[in-house]
C-alpha positions, 0 to 999 in steps of 0.5 A: 439504505446506507451505502456499503463498502468493503476491503477484499483480499486474502488474507484479509483478517489482518486489514486495518482499513475498516477501522480507518474508513468507519472513523471517517464515516462516523465523523462525516455523519455517514450511516455507511457500512464497511466490512472486510471480506476474504476473497481469494485469487480468481474470486473478484469477478464473481464477488463484484457480479453479486453485488447490488445497488447499495454498494459504492466501493471496494478497497483491494489488497493483495492478491486483487490489485492486478486481477481487478483491471480486466473488470474495469469500464474506466481507470484513472492515470495511475491505474493505466501506468501501474497496471493495478488498482487498489480502489473500485468505484461502482456507479448506479449504471453498473460502471466499474471505475478503477483507481490507484490511491497507493501511489499518491498515498506512498508520495504523501507518507514519504513527503510527510517524513522527509524532504530530502532528495531521493535519487536512489532506492533499494526496494525489497519485493517486486509486486504491485505494491513495490510498483506503486512506490517506485512509481511514487518515488519517481514523482520525487525524482528517483533516478536509479533503483535496485529491486531485490526479489526472490525470483527475478523472473516474477518482477516483470510486471513491476518493471513494465509498469515503472517503465511507463512513467514519464520519467522512469528510474533505471531499475536493476533486479537482483535476487535476494540471495545475492543481495550486497550492501547497496548505497541508496537514499531510501530503502522500501520494503514490501516483504513479510517479516519473515524475509527481514532476516538478520543477514538483510538488515545488516546489509541494508543497515545504513540507508538514511530512510526506511519505508516499510509498508507493513503495519502489523506487526510493528516495528518490523526488524527493518523499521526497529533497526532504523529507529534505533539508529535514529534514521527516518522511518516511514510506516505501513500505517502512513501509507494506509492512512493516506491511501484510505484518505483518497479512497474515502474522498472518492467513494463518498464524494466528500473533501473534508475527509478527517485525516487526524481522526482517521490517524487516531483511530488506526493508532488505537486499533494497533494499540489494541491489537498489541495489548490483546496479543498473548505475552511471550514471557 
């Protein structure tokens, strides 16, 4: 029987993870299955309990990255620091092992795009992905960050996670409605396009590097404005690719992960979606 893997979350229909993982399996000659399954908040434990021995691993997206931690029998260092895991490995003895590949994935995406110093950041959104990117930036020497959220009270878990880094940046929390222009080396957005209003793009329109964790729709308003100005843009596809590379390596035990094949598959998948989209004209 082929081994089985899947990405879980809610919503999940948009996920490009199956395209990347299936491309890797095909290139590696593995007869494995990778699906996308909707699992809402509160439903992860029951779903995992029902899995049989054919299952090897799960990719986790919102809102499950923090929910999974209570189910783990072991966790990697980044899961311990961040309090979240985006990868669940399952072994034959019933072990459930949590990994956070978002953090090394974000670091790889940023390192590929820019070698410049990153001492300061503005981060839109305060969830698990924001925490992962802040921890990745801490590895690049981040010293201070402004965390912009709708409700500052909901940023507590992210602040706690960032504070666990051996060299934590100083983080200031501000409400989105109170956002003022802030000088920084990088802008990170983890918010939906609906929150990327003209007011937001204008007030943050001169930061030299923009990292938007979204990949569909693309470009987002923030990414489009940055590209038009000739600024460095890091896309959500970059993040998705690099965190998936580590997931494939962990789930399959293979180190010859075909990064370029996975990237081309992701780009083709996004192009196909754009071609299918109804015309607005």
